[in-house]
C-alpha positions in Angstrom: 109.7 -16.2 -21.3 108.4 -18.2 -24.2 108.3 -21.3 -22.1 106.4 -19.5 -19.4 103.8 -18.3 -21.9 103.4 -21.7 -23.4 102.9 -23.3 -20.0 100.3 -20.7 -19.1 98.5 -21.5 -22.3 98.2 -25.1 -21.1 96.6 -24.1 -17.8 92.9 -24.8 -17.4 90.5 -23.6 -14.7 89.6 -26.1 -12.0 86.2 -27.7 -12.5 83.4 -26.6 -10.3 83.5 -28.2 -6.9 87.2 -29.2 -7.2 88.4 -27.2 -4.2 85.5 -28.5 -2.0 86.3 -32.1 -3.0 90.0 -31.6 -2.2 89.1 -30.3 1.3 86.7 -33.1 1.9 89.3 -35.7 0.8 91.9 -34.1 3.2 89.4 -34.2 6.1 88.5 -30.5 6.4 84.9 -30.5 7.7 82.3 -28.8 5.5 81.1 -26.5 8.3 84.4 -24.6 8.1 83.5 -23.0 4.8 80.6 -22.2 2.5 79.9 -23.0 -1.1 78.4 -21.2 -4.0 77.1 -22.0 -7.4 76.3 -20.1 -10.6 72.7 -20.8 -11.6 70.1 -19.4 -14.0 67.1 -17.3 -13.0 64.4 -15.4 -14.8 66.5 -12.3 -14.7 69.9 -13.8 -15.6 72.6 -15.8 -13.9 73.1 -15.6 -10.2 75.7 -16.6 -7.7 74.0 -18.3 -4.7 76.0 -19.1 -1.6 75.0 -21.7 1.0 76.4 -23.7 3.9 75.4 -25.4 7.1 71.9 -26.0 5.7 71.1 -22.4 5.0 71.4 -20.0 2.1 73.9 -17.3 3.0 74.0 -14.9 0.0 73.0 -14.2 -3.6 74.0 -11.7 -6.2 73.7 -11.2 -10.0 76.7 -12.6 -11.8 77.1 -9.4 -13.8 77.6 -7.3 -10.6 81.1 -8.7 -10.5 84.0 -8.8 -13.0 84.5 -12.5 -12.2 83.8 -15.2 -9.6 86.9 -14.2 -7.7 85.5 -10.8 -7.0 82.3 -12.4 -5.7 84.3 -14.6 -3.4 86.2 -11.6 -2.1 83.0 -9.6 -1.5 81.5 -12.6 0.3 84.4 -13.0 2.6 84.4 -9.3 3.4 80.7 -9.5 4.4 80.6 -12.9 6.2 84.3 -13.4 7.2 83.9 -17.0 5.8 85.6 -18.6 2.9 83.3 -19.6 0.0 84.2 -22.2 -2.6 82.7 -22.9 -6.1 80.4 -25.9 -6.3 77.8 -27.2 -8.7 75.3 -28.8 -6.4 72.4 -26.5 -5.4 70.8 -26.8 -1.9 67.4 -28.6 -1.9 64.6 -26.3 -2.9 66.7 -23.6 -4.6 66.0 -24.2 -8.2 62.2 -24.5 -7.5 62.3 -21.2 -5.6 64.0 -19.5 -8.5 61.6 -21.0 -11.0 58.4 -20.1 -9.0 59.5 -16.8 -7.4 58.7 -18.1 -3.9 60.0 -20.7 -1.5 58.7 -22.7 1.5 61.6 -24.8 2.4 64.7 -22.7 2.2 66.3 -21.3 5.3 68.5 -18.2 5.4 71.4 -16.8 7.4 71.3 -13.0 7.3 74.7 -12.7 8.8 75.2 -9.9 11.3 71.9 -8.1 10.7 70.0 -7.1 13.9 66.9 -8.9 14.9 64.5 -6.3 13.7 66.0 -6.4 10.2 65.9 -10.2 10.2 62.2 -10.1 11.1 61.4 -7.6 8.3 63.2 -9.8 5.7 61.3 -12.9 6.9 58.1 -10.9 6.5 59.2 -9.9 3.0 59.3 -13.6 2.0 55.5 -13.7 2.5 54.8 -11.2 -0.4 53.6 -13.3 -3.4 55.3 -13.1 -6.7 54.0 -10.1 -8.8 52.7 -8.2 -5.9 53.9 -5.1 -3.9 53.6 -4.2 -0.3 54.3 -1.0 1.6 56.6 -0.7 4.7 53.7 -0.5 7.1 52.6 -4.0 5.9 56.0 -5.5 6.3 56.3 -4.0 9.8 53.0 -5.4 10.9 53.8 -8.9 9.4 57.2 -8.8 11.1 55.4 -8.3 14.5 56.9 -4.8 14.7 53.9 -2.5 14.0 55.7 0.5 15.6 58.8 0.2 13.5 59.3 3.4 11.5 59.0 3.0 7.7 62.6 4.3 7.2 63.9 1.4 9.3 61.8 -1.1 7.3 63.3 0.3 4.1 66.8 0.1 5.6 66.2 -3.6 6.5 65.1 -4.3 2.9 68.1 -2.6 1.5 70.4 -4.6 3.7 69.1 -7.9 2.2 72.0 -10.2 1.5 69.9 -12.6 -0.5 68.2 -10.6 -3.3 65.8 -12.3 -5.7 65.2 -15.2 -3.2 64.2 -12.9 -0.4 62.1 -10.5 -2.6 63.1 -7.0 -1.6 61.9 -5.8 -5.0 58.3 -6.3 -3.8 58.5 -3.2 -1.6 56.4 -0.2 -2.6 55.8 3.3 -1.2 52.7 4.1 0.8 51.1 5.4 -2.4 51.7 2.1 -4.2 54.6 3.2 -6.5 57.5 0.7 -6.4 60.1 1.7 -3.9 63.9 1.9 -4.2 65.0 -1.4 -2.6 68.7 -0.7 -2.9 69.3 -2.9 -6.0 70.3 -1.6 -9.5 67.3 0.0 -11.1 67.5 -2.0 -14.3 67.8 -5.3 -12.4 64.8 -4.5 -10.2 62.8 -3.5 -13.3 63.6 -6.9 -14.9 62.5 -8.7 -11.7 59.2 -6.9 -11.6 58.5 -7.4 -15.3 59.3 -11.1 -15.0 56.7 -11.4 -12.2 54.0 -9.6 -14.2 53.9 -6.3 -12.3 52.1 -3.9 -14.7 53.7 -0.4 -14.1 51.0 1.4 -16.0 48.3 -0.2 -13.9 50.2 0.7 -10.8 50.6 4.3 -11.9 46.9 4.5 -12.8 45.8 3.8 -9.3 48.5 6.1 -7.9 47.1 8.9 -10.0 43.6 8.2 -8.5 45.1 8.3 -5.0 43.9 4.7 -4.6 46.0 2.8 -2.1 43.4 0.0 -2.0 41.0 -1.4 -4.5 37.6 -2.8 -3.7 35.2 -5.1 -5.6 31.7 -3.9 -6.0 30.5 -7.4 -6.2 32.3 -9.1 -3.3 32.6 -6.0 -1.0 36.3 -7.0 -0.4 39.2 -4.6 -0.7 42.8 -5.4 -1.5 46.1 -3.9 -2.5 45.9 -3.1 -6.2 48.6 -5.7 -7.1 46.9 -8.5 -5.2 46.0 -11.4 -7.4 42.3 -11.0 -6.4 42.4 -7.2 -7.2 43.7 -7.9 -10.7 40.6 -10.0 -11.4 38.2 -7.2 -10.6 36.6 -5.9 -13.8 36.8 -2.2 -14.5 33.1 -1.5 -13.9 33.3 -3.2 -10.5 36.4 -1.4 -9.3 35.9 0.7 -6.2 39.1 2.7 -5.3 39.8 3.7 -1.7 42.4 6.2 -0.3 42.6 4.4 3.0 41.6 1.2 4.8 39.4 3.2 7.1 37.5 4.6 4.1 37.0 1.1 2.7 35.8 -0.2 6.1 33.4 2.8 6.5 31.9 1.9 3.1 31.2 -1.6 4.3 34.1 -3.4 2.6 36.2 -6.0 4.5 39.9 -6.6 4.0 41.1 -9.4 1.7 42.2 -12.5 3.6 45.0 -13.1 1.1 46.8 -9.7 0.9 45.6 -8.6 4.4 45.7 -4.8 3.7 47.1 -2.7 6.5 46.2 0.9 7.5 48.7 3.4 6.3 50.1 5.5 9.2 
């Protein structure tokens, strides 16, 4: 027993990427398994999985007791093995730093086409901004998709943080429950500069949209252009129809959508 304990004390964990290097050396092709790395983000450490040129999963490190638990959860979801590695896919670190990406591709696993389309539309929401389900449905090319199905798609997102499900809001503008732990989502939004008091102020006014009295353009209140409107030039609107009737046109950046 003492010898066993002493031998156990000498054991060290394998370095990152060791298993992948062994498989490569023995001729097992890389497309037979996926890889993951632990990397920093603005809201803490993440596991990010990838393979075959696409990102296949992401999760906060503190959602799991250890990396083995992440590997088990990944296999249960994708039915693919995933091995620790240290090399990030091209574009990943930049995407985490900036809160947006233009080059990464994603594999959403077994999600149906409608849900995939909604998640791709979610990628178009800029950092620090919020969009309602009706906007995501329209941008996904599915204008008749019920809001509850849009929300279900967002909550099924296997690549949180990178595909920004946390940028979903309710029709009134309040941040929506996107299926992630509340504290984690709060940190994400705070890191992106979403001002909860400003959001609540417009919700209390019933203002789904905010116009500028100088440019005659209306936006979502979290749009970067809306945040530059001075208080005396703010013109709140309860609907896109109301804004259009007042002679305002929709922002070309946030492309406000009529609420059903």
